[in-house]
C-alpha atoms as one frame of an Amber mdcrd trajectory, in Angstrom:
protein
 -30.007   0.708  33.927 -30.587   4.156  35.374 -32.656   5.235  32.363 -34.943
   2.241  32.754 -35.733   3.263  36.333 -36.480   6.805  35.153 -38.903   5.430
  32.590 -40.557   3.337  35.283 -41.579   6.647  36.837 -43.167   7.742  33.554
 -44.807   4.460  32.474 -45.246   2.329  35.570 -48.245   0.239  34.483 -47.397
  -3.261  33.150 -49.255  -2.722  29.862 -46.817   0.067  28.942 -43.712  -2.126
  28.893 -43.128  -1.550  25.161 -43.341   2.229  25.632 -40.882   1.978  28.525
 -38.402   0.068  26.373 -38.672   2.474  23.430 -38.373   5.570  25.603 -35.382
   4.063  27.416 -33.644   3.446  24.079 -34.394   6.966  22.886 -32.994   8.520
  26.052 -29.888   6.322  25.837 -29.222   7.608  22.311 -29.714  11.188  23.495
 -27.362  10.527  26.408 -24.650   9.207  24.085 -25.022  12.211  21.774 -24.783
  14.546  24.753 -21.576  12.830  25.881 -20.150  13.196  22.368 -20.787  16.921
  22.457 -19.532  17.441  25.982 -16.438  15.275  26.099 -15.197  14.169  22.724
 -15.441  16.933  20.145 -13.852  20.245  19.414 -15.892  23.328  18.595 -15.440
  22.815  14.860 -16.461  19.161  15.062 -19.455  20.116  17.167 -20.557  22.661
  14.578 -20.286  20.101  11.773 -22.196  17.527  13.824 -24.899  20.081  14.698
 -25.331  20.965  11.024 -25.668  17.266  10.156 -28.290  16.757  12.863 -30.236
  19.788  11.650 -30.224  18.451   8.073 -31.406  15.084   9.358 -34.215  16.720
  11.355 -35.335  18.681   8.298 -35.324  15.563   6.147 -37.199  13.625   8.804
 -39.885  16.303   9.134 -40.384  16.325   5.349 -40.692  12.542   5.340 -43.260
  12.629   8.143 -45.301  15.273   6.314 -45.301  13.110   3.185 -46.433  10.064
   5.130 -49.182  11.916   6.986 -50.681  13.491   3.993
């Protein structure tokens, strides 16, 4: 609920309701990932998870470049 109120500060006009919902979901995912790092993983697990996220980001950027042109 707190994230939704934050997004209301960013997109407060009624026509931006879809953007508010999508941004709220994105920030909730980021919040969960942050909690995983902070509270629930050891250093080794954090390093493995970071490497996996970096591989995913690289793959995602390649996919975007292919789609754009």
